[in-house]
Phi, psi and omega in degrees: 000315181294324179293328178292318177295320178299319179294319180296316179296320178296318178297316179297319178296320177296317178296321178296319179295317179296319179297315178296320179296315179297320179295321179290326177295316179298318178297318180296317178294323178298321179295328180291328181261352182300141178155185179259131181238146173231149181286119182255342181204142175229135177237130176236117183053039177083358181253136179287135176227157177300135181269118180248014183290149180292154175297153179246130178243118175252115185268156183293342180273007178089014178252155177231162173219130179213114178054045179079353177268139182234160177177198180248154174228157172217156179261126180235092184068240180259025180238145169254124181252118178266133181223102178231175181290325182255349186219125174228124183199170172219153183220150181275133175274125180237165182301152178082029179057046179248146174232126186241120174267130177235133179203165178253142169226191185295342179268353179120204181290131177242143175228130173246119183254116179256139175239143181291135175269138176245117182251125177227122174047048176085355179260144177239123178234152172270143176160000000 
């Protein structure tokens, strides 16, 4: 009986360690994508249109802000998953500090391409 309890406790301890490790990996990945993003391109049914979408802010503490809506985000592989009370979505992380939202509306496939803004001493550059 005691060896069975010992095995259960060892298993529980192992699961706790894996959970803590996974949480630290997600936080580290969140820090890699954290920053201010602006919509640089919008495609509707394959045609470029002016992008009027609000800026996206991914904070280092795992929170996001988009058009006054707030919530939490997490990085799951090559995806950013936004989870807020008013907004739930996911976007693909692409090379060049880009985050791409893809969805369908009545006009077809839409893509909003956000690029991270880098601000230094009053200058704003995309990159």
